[in-house]
N, C-alpha and C positions, 0 to 999 in steps of 0.2 A: 695364775694368768693375771694376776694384777687388778682382781676386781673384787669390789666389796660392797657391803649391806651396813649402813650406818644405822644404829639404834639410838630414837632420841625420845624424850617425854620428861615431862614436868617431873618434880622430887618427889617422893612416895606415892608414884603410879604403879610402882612394879618393875622398873627399867632396869634397876640393878640385880635385883632378885633373876629377872631373865636372863641377864648376861652373864651374870655368875652361873645358872645353869649351863649355858652354852661354855664358859671357862672350863667348867666341872667334867664335861662332856670331850673337851680338848684335853684335859689334862687326863681324861681316863682312856684315851685313846692314842697317848703321844707316843708311846711304843712303836704305834704302826707307821707314825708319820714324822721321822727324825730329820725332812728337811725342812719343817715347820718353825718359824722360831716363834719362840712365846713371848709376846709382849703384853705389857699390862693392860692396855685398851683394847685388845685385840683377841680376839677367838677365833680359830680356824677349825670347823668341825666338819666330821664326815656329813653327807649327804644320802637321807636313807635311802636304799632302791631295793626292794624285796627280790628284783631279777637276778641280782648275785646270787643270794643263796640258793636260786633254783637252779642255774647255771653251776653253782659248787656243788649240788647233790648227782649230776651228770659226772663231772671233772674231776671230784675229790682234790683239789689243790691242799697244797700247805696252808696256802693264807688267802684271806678275801682282802682287798683294798676297795674302798671309798672313792669316787669323787669328794673334793672338799670345795668348800665356801667359808670365806672369811668375814667377819661380824666386828665392826669397830664401836666402841663404845663413848657414843659424843657427848662429854660433859658441859656443863656449864650453859645449858639451852633452856634459859629461865623466861621470863616476861620482863622487857627491857635488855636482851642479852645485847641485842642490836647497836644499844647505844652502851655499852659496857657495863649491865649490871651483871652479877654471878663471875663467872669467870670471862665475860666480857667476848671479845671477838676470837677466843682461842677455837671457841667451836667451830666458828665459821672455816679456819684452814683444815681441820679435822672433817669436817661433814663435805666440803668441796673435793675432798680426796674419793668419796665414795660414790657409789653408780646409782644406788636403790636406797630409798629410806625405810625402816620398820618404825613407826611411830606406836609406842605401845601407851594404852588410854586406858584411863583407872575405869573401869566398870562394875565397883563393887562398894558396899557399904562396910566401913568397919570404925566403930568410934574409937580405938584403939590406935587407928593411925591416922595422923590429922593430916588434910589434904592441905596443900601451899596456899589456896584460894578460898578455902571455909568448907568449903561444900563441893558434892558431886556432881559433875555436869562435864560429861565427854566432850560435847560442841564446843562449850567455852573454852576446852583445855586446848582440843583441836585448832580452834580461832586463835589462841594464845601462841601458840610454836608455828602455825603457818603463818600469822602476820610478821613475826620475825624473820622468818626465811624470807617473806617478801620485803621489807624493808632491807635485809642483805642485800635482796638481789637490786634495789633501787636504789641504794649507795654505790655498790660495786657498776651500777651502770651510768649513773650521775658522773663520776671518775671517767668512766671512757668516753664518755659524750663530750664532757669538757676538754679531753687529749684529742680528739677527731676533729672539735670543731676550730682547735689552732691548726692542727695537719691541714685541714680543708681550707682555712684562710691563705697559709703559706705558699699552698700548689706544690709543696716536694712530692706528694703521696696521692697518686690517681684515684685511687681506689677507696680514699678517707671519705669523699664527698658521697659516695654511695652508702658506703657503711655507715655512715653519720645520719642517712635519712631512714634505714633501717632501725638503726640504734635509738634514736628521737621517736619512731614511730613503737617501739618495745616498751621505751620509758613511759609515755603515755599508757599506755595497756596496762603497765605495772601500777602506774600513779592512781590509776583507778580502779585500783583492787583485787588485780587479775592475775592469777600466776603466771609463769612464762610457759607453762605447758598448753596455755589454752590461745596463746597467740598464733594468730591467723599464717602471716605469712613466714611461714617457713624455709626460705629459699636458702643458696647456697650461702648468701652474706650471712644469715641468722646462723647457720650449720657453724660459722666460723668464729661469729661472736661467743656461740655458747660451748666451743671446744675451748675456747680462750677463758672466757671466764667463769666456765661450771655452773651454770645457773642453778641456785637451790630448789626453786621450785618449778623446775623442768625436769625433777628427776619423777621415778615411779614411786609412788607410795604404798607401803603396805600398812593397812591399820591391823594392830595386835592389839583385842578387847581383854584384858585381864580381866579375869573374874573371878569368884570366890569358887569354893566346890560344887554348892549349890547352882550358880550359873552355868556350869558345865555341860547339863545335861538339857535344860531349856534357856533360849535367849531370855534377860531380864529386858525391862524397860531402856535401860542405858546402852547395851547391846543392839536393840533394835534400831534407836537413833543414831547409833555410830552407823550401823547397815546400811540405813538410808542416806546418810550425806553422802558415804563412800560411793554407792550405787549413783548418785546425783554426779559424782566427780570423778567417776570410771576407775574407781579404785577396789582393792578388795581387804575383805575382812577374815582377821582369822582369830577365833576364841582360844585362849589359853589362860590357866591358872599355874601365876609363876610359881606359886610355892609349892605345888603338885612337880610343875615339871622339876625344880632341884631336888625335891624328894625322889623321883624317877630315876635320876642321873646314877647314883647307886647300885640300883636294883640289876639283877641281869634280866636278859632277853624275856623269859618265861615270866619272872616276876613282875615285869613291867606290864605284860601284858594281860595279866592275872588282875593287877592293880588297877587297871583302865578297865575291865572288862567288869569289876566291884564298880565303878564309879559309872558305868554305862556308859561309855566312852570308846570309840572305836581307834582313835588314834591319838599320841601326845600331839597337843597344839604347835610343841617347838618342832616337830619332825615336818607338821603341815608348814609351818614357817621358813624352814629350811628349804624345804623342796620347790616351793613357790616364789622364794629370794633366790635361789638358782635359775630357776627358769625365767625371772623377771631382769636378772644380768644377761640374757639371750643365751644361756650356756646350755650344752646336752653334754649327754655320755656316751662313747662307744666300748665294748668291751674286750678284753683280750683273755682266753678262755685256756690256760694251759694245766700240767699236773703241777708247776711250781707255785703259780696266783691264778686266781681269776681277779681280775683288775679292771675299773671304770676308769677310763681315760676322759679328761675335761677338754673339750673345744667350742666355739662358738656356733651357734647355728647358722647352717651355710657355707660352713668351713669346707673345703674341698680335702680328697682321700691324702694327698701329699703333707699337708698342712698336719693333717690328724696325725700322718706317721710320723711328723715331724715333733708330736708331743712326746714322743716316746725318747726320740733321739734325733737330735738333726742331721746324722747321716742318712736317717730313714729319710727323710725331706729332699736332703740333695742327690740320694742315688735312686728314688723312688722309679721302680720299673710297674708295679701293680698292685692291686689289693684283690685279695680273696675275702669274699664278703658272704656270711651269711645272716639271715635275720634273726634277731632272738626269737621271733615267734618259731621260725623253721627250726632252730637249734633244739629248742625245746621240745617239737613235735617229733623231731626224728632221734633225739635221744644222744645229742653230739655230732660233732665235726663229719667222722669217717660214715655216717649214715645218712647227713643232708649231704652229704657229696653225692651219694651212693643215689639218692632219690633226685638228684639235679638241684639240690636246693643252693649248690655254692655257685655264686657268680664271680666273675672275673673283670673287677673295675680298674680303668685305667684314671690318669690323674684329673681329668674334670669331674669325677663321681663325687657329687656332693653327699657327704655322708649322713645317714640318718640316724636318731636317738635309739640306742639299742642296737646298733648293728654289731656282729660278732666278728670282728679282722684279723687278719694276718697280713702282713704287709713282705712284699718281695723286694728288694732294693741291690744294687751294687754300687760300692765305693771304692 
């Protein structure tokens, strides 16, 4: 799908440990996803979805295949990065390519792990990173304003004047310390600028509150501060313990559940991050359920049936005739395709049908 989530965070907050856990998950699953290229700063991981197991109980397939999501480790984002500190502007190129940001924030005390700023303060850490992103956006936009000013003066581009007005208004907004996502005038001109410049502070943010084992059960004061900040800014917080996440990867499904139960936790924080990230990317899954495989296919929310068919094979989209659809709930309720069909729960949908998350689908096509 070409959509990814960038992981950012200051040194020694647990970002690398979190990314290592994702990489281990990828490597553990590599045999199931031979089409995925393994790159050092990327991890392509399965999206946890219990519905697949429920479908498999009915169909008994040879294999199960989840949807996947890509995470990118963004190195070099430290205080002063926008001025060339750390790895300098390298982080900018990497982070621009991502659609959603996962910001790992340290919410635990440990005298053995020094903090780059000398103390634990999640809101200060968030401010450092977000200031760097804001400065980067400001620098990018300033260059564009200079270019647009020249174009508007020369009169060679009629649209330049209109774009310049929006760009100057947005630049003033950023210079006042506001992220692009809170800019009021999001008209077509703005959308064009955003598509071209890929503003960092217009991306969705998920905060990963990295806690110690004790902090998993009840929120400590650091997590509470982060939750309050996120709520004010329309973002979400997921609590995880990156050290435990790394340990979980080597365990079987049953062992993982047992381990989490002992800790008094319902679900791995990393699983929650993966699922939320998938949703924030605007992605959903539909299912195919046969004896060879039960599989989740990834599409964009709002995609129509022919586009969904094309994810399996482009010929399915070109020669699309119709889709036979059973909702996940009905498939489970009636115990499979045949009984759902008997009960009248199978629908025949045409090319304008908007696919719903969880649809169990079968396509008819002609090439």
